[in-house]
PyMOL commands that place a pseudoatom at each C-alpha (Angstrom):
pseudoatom trace, name=CA, resn=MET, resi=1, chain=A, elem=C, hetatm=0, pos=[0.052, -0.015, -0.041]
pseudoatom trace, name=CA, resn=GLN, resi=2, chain=A, elem=C, hetatm=0, pos=[1.258, 3.422, -0.754]
pseudoatom trace, name=CA, resn=VAL, resi=3, chain=A, elem=C, hetatm=0, pos=[-0.050, 6.835, 0.153]
pseudoatom trace, name=CA, resn=LYS, resi=4, chain=A, elem=C, hetatm=0, pos=[-0.030, 9.052, -2.928]
pseudoatom trace, name=CA, resn=GLU, resi=5, chain=A, elem=C, hetatm=0, pos=[2.120, 12.195, -2.773]
pseudoatom trace, name=CA, resn=LEU, resi=6, chain=A, elem=C, hetatm=0, pos=[0.007, 15.131, -3.934]
pseudoatom trace, name=CA, resn=THR, resi=7, chain=A, elem=C, hetatm=0, pos=[1.080, 18.375, -5.497]
pseudoatom trace, name=CA, resn=PRO, resi=8, chain=A, elem=C, hetatm=0, pos=[0.150, 21.637, -3.566]
pseudoatom trace, name=CA, resn=GLU, resi=9, chain=A, elem=C, hetatm=0, pos=[-2.695, 22.130, -6.010]
pseudoatom trace, name=CA, resn=GLU, resi=10, chain=A, elem=C, hetatm=0, pos=[-3.986, 18.626, -5.571]
pseudoatom trace, name=CA, resn=ILE, resi=11, chain=A, elem=C, hetatm=0, pos=[-3.763, 19.072, -1.743]
pseudoatom trace, name=CA, resn=ALA, resi=12, chain=A, elem=C, hetatm=0, pos=[-5.761, 22.195, -1.969]
pseudoatom trace, name=CA, resn=ALA, resi=13, chain=A, elem=C, hetatm=0, pos=[-8.448, 20.549, -4.031]
pseudoatom trace, name=CA, resn=VAL, resi=14, chain=A, elem=C, hetatm=0, pos=[-8.749, 17.679, -1.589]
pseudoatom trace, name=CA, resn=GLN, resi=15, chain=A, elem=C, hetatm=0, pos=[-8.831, 20.070, 1.356]
pseudoatom trace, name=CA, resn=GLU, resi=16, chain=A, elem=C, hetatm=0, pos=[-11.654, 22.024, -0.343]
pseudoatom trace, name=CA, resn=LEU, resi=17, chain=A, elem=C, hetatm=0, pos=[-13.707, 18.944, -0.905]
pseudoatom trace, name=CA, resn=GLU, resi=18, chain=A, elem=C, hetatm=0, pos=[-13.008, 17.737, 2.685]
pseudoatom trace, name=CA, resn=LYS, resi=19, chain=A, elem=C, hetatm=0, pos=[-14.332, 21.084, 3.945]
pseudoatom trace, name=CA, resn=GLU, resi=20, chain=A, elem=C, hetatm=0, pos=[-17.383, 20.974, 1.667]
pseudoatom trace, name=CA, resn=LEU, resi=21, chain=A, elem=C, hetatm=0, pos=[-18.261, 17.347, 2.637]
pseudoatom trace, name=CA, resn=GLY, resi=22, chain=A, elem=C, hetatm=0, pos=[-17.190, 17.504, 6.286]
pseudoatom trace, name=CA, resn=VAL, resi=23, chain=A, elem=C, hetatm=0, pos=[-15.045, 14.305, 5.855]
pseudoatom trace, name=CA, resn=VAL, resi=24, chain=A, elem=C, hetatm=0, pos=[-11.458, 13.323, 5.854]
pseudoatom trace, name=CA, resn=LEU, resi=25, chain=A, elem=C, hetatm=0, pos=[-10.132, 11.987, 2.530]
pseudoatom trace, name=CA, resn=VAL, resi=26, chain=A, elem=C, hetatm=0, pos=[-7.025, 9.854, 2.043]
pseudoatom trace, name=CA, resn=ALA, resi=27, chain=A, elem=C, hetatm=0, pos=[-5.336, 9.406, -1.374]
pseudoatom trace, name=CA, resn=TYR, resi=28, chain=A, elem=C, hetatm=0, pos=[-3.833, 5.896, -2.055]
pseudoatom trace, name=CA, resn=THR, resi=29, chain=A, elem=C, hetatm=0, pos=[-2.416, 4.309, -5.159]
pseudoatom trace, name=CA, resn=ARG, resi=30, chain=A, elem=C, hetatm=0, pos=[-2.158, 0.648, -6.180]
pseudoatom trace, name=CA, resn=TYR, resi=31, chain=A, elem=C, hetatm=0, pos=[-5.667, -0.491, -5.524]
pseudoatom trace, name=CA, resn=ALA, resi=32, chain=A, elem=C, hetatm=0, pos=[-6.251, -4.150, -6.128]
pseudoatom trace, name=CA, resn=ASP, resi=33, chain=A, elem=C, hetatm=0, pos=[-7.841, -5.248, -9.407]
pseudoatom trace, name=CA, resn=LEU, resi=34, chain=A, elem=C, hetatm=0, pos=[-10.690, -7.499, -8.272]
pseudoatom trace, name=CA, resn=ASP, resi=35, chain=A, elem=C, hetatm=0, pos=[-13.387, -9.316, -10.165]
pseudoatom trace, name=CA, resn=GLU, resi=36, chain=A, elem=C, hetatm=0, pos=[-17.056, -9.148, -9.285]
pseudoatom trace, name=CA, resn=LYS, resi=37, chain=A, elem=C, hetatm=0, pos=[-16.975, -12.367, -7.233]
pseudoatom trace, name=CA, resn=GLU, resi=38, chain=A, elem=C, hetatm=0, pos=[-14.107, -11.046, -5.153]
pseudoatom trace, name=CA, resn=LEU, resi=39, chain=A, elem=C, hetatm=0, pos=[-15.835, -7.715, -4.688]
pseudoatom trace, name=CA, resn=GLU, resi=40, chain=A, elem=C, hetatm=0, pos=[-19.030, -9.470, -3.494]
pseudoatom trace, name=CA, resn=LYS, resi=41, chain=A, elem=C, hetatm=0, pos=[-16.995, -11.380, -0.887]
pseudoatom trace, name=CA, resn=ILE, resi=42, chain=A, elem=C, hetatm=0, pos=[-15.479, -8.110, 0.358]
pseudoatom trace, name=CA, resn=GLN, resi=43, chain=A, elem=C, hetatm=0, pos=[-18.884, -6.444, 0.492]
pseudoatom trace, name=CA, resn=ASP, resi=44, chain=A, elem=C, hetatm=0, pos=[-20.338, -9.327, 2.400]
pseudoatom trace, name=CA, resn=LEU, resi=45, chain=A, elem=C, hetatm=0, pos=[-17.630, -9.026, 5.018]
pseudoatom trace, name=CA, resn=GLU, resi=46, chain=A, elem=C, hetatm=0, pos=[-18.087, -5.280, 5.255]
pseudoatom trace, name=CA, resn=LYS, resi=47, chain=A, elem=C, hetatm=0, pos=[-21.815, -5.790, 6.029]
pseudoatom trace, name=CA, resn=LYS, resi=48, chain=A, elem=C, hetatm=0, pos=[-20.918, -8.327, 8.805]
pseudoatom trace, name=CA, resn=LEU, resi=49, chain=A, elem=C, hetatm=0, pos=[-18.228, -5.972, 10.281]
pseudoatom trace, name=CA, resn=GLY, resi=50, chain=A, elem=C, hetatm=0, pos=[-20.089, -2.741, 9.813]
pseudoatom trace, name=CA, resn=ALA, resi=51, chain=A, elem=C, hetatm=0, pos=[-16.855, -1.379, 8.274]
pseudoatom trace, name=CA, resn=THR, resi=52, chain=A, elem=C, hetatm=0, pos=[-15.444, -0.324, 4.901]
pseudoatom trace, name=CA, resn=LEU, resi=53, chain=A, elem=C, hetatm=0, pos=[-12.577, -2.532, 3.687]
pseudoatom trace, name=CA, resn=LEU, resi=54, chain=A, elem=C, hetatm=0, pos=[-10.003, -1.224, 1.172]
pseudoatom trace, name=CA, resn=ALA, resi=55, chain=A, elem=C, hetatm=0, pos=[-8.108, -3.738, -1.070]
pseudoatom trace, name=CA, resn=PHE, resi=56, chain=A, elem=C, hetatm=0, pos=[-4.529, -2.875, -2.162]
pseudoatom trace, name=CA, resn=ASN, resi=57, chain=A, elem=C, hetatm=0, pos=[-1.891, -4.710, -4.154]
pseudoatom trace, name=CA, resn=PRO, resi=58, chain=A, elem=C, hetatm=0, pos=[1.213, -5.351, -1.974]
for i in range(1, 58): cmd.bond("trace and resi %d" % i, "trace and resi %d" % (i + 1))
show_as sticks, trace
zoom trace
């Protein structure tokens, strides 16, 4: 997993959206490429846990 390094302009855009939505955003790279069946398994576990899971390539 790798946190994406943003330019000052990109940081400003993220901060503006965070302020507008009232949330904290995190920028990552290298999300895992999953098929529909794999996504369904993750979504099922998310429902059981009451949490959001993120999938990344190592």
